[in-house]
N, C-alpha and C positions, 0 to 999 in steps of 0.2 A: 176465372181462374182462382182471385182475389176472393170474389163471394161462395167461392167452393171450399177454399182453404179456411175462410173465417166461420163458415160452419160446420166445417170439421173440426175446429179447434173449438168454438163453443160445445159441441157435442162430447166431445173429448172432457173440456172441463164438468158440463153438466154430468158426464159420467163419473169421473172424478169424485165432484159432491156427493152423487146418490152413495157411492161406498162410502165414502166416509159417513154421510147420515145413519148409512145403516151398521157401520160400525160402534157408532156412538150409542145408536138406540140398542144394539146387542148388550154393549157394556152395562146400559142405562139399566135394561132387564135384568140382565146378573144381579147389581147390586140390590136391585128391588128383590130379587127372590131371597139373595143373601141378609137382607133387611127384614122382611115375612119370616125367614127362619130363627133370625134371634129374637123376632116377638115371638113366635111360639115358644124361644125357650123359657123367654121370660116369662110370661104366659104358664108353664109348666112348672117354674121355680117359684112363682106368686102360688099359686095352686099348693105346691108344696108344703111351702109357709105359712101359709093359711092352716091347710090341716096339721102341721105343726100344733100353731099356735091354739087353735080350736082342742088339738088335745092339752097344753098344758092349764089351757083356761078352765076344760072340765075337772081337771086334778083341781085346782086353785076351788073352782067354787065347791066342790067335796069337801078338801078340808077344812073352807070357809064355813059348812053347814057343819062339820064334825065339831068345830069349834064354837060357834052360834049353839049347837044343842047341848055342849059341856058348861056355858056360860048359863044357859035355862035350866039344866039340873044341879049347879052349883047355888043358882036363885032359889030355886025349890027348895034344899035341903037346909037353906038357912032359916 
């Protein structure tokens, strides 16, 4: 009877350990999913930031070209 009781206790412990591992796995899976969502959001924000900076750069480049042309015109007038 001792052997059967010991085996039953070992089985119960193994089942509890398996349940704990499954809970940990579920928790880690959820955390990973949340981290992936955060990364996607950061990527979307970075893409928006890149687009905004690209537009600003285009605008400033246009101003620079206008200023450069104006300087050239002033030099030609002199």
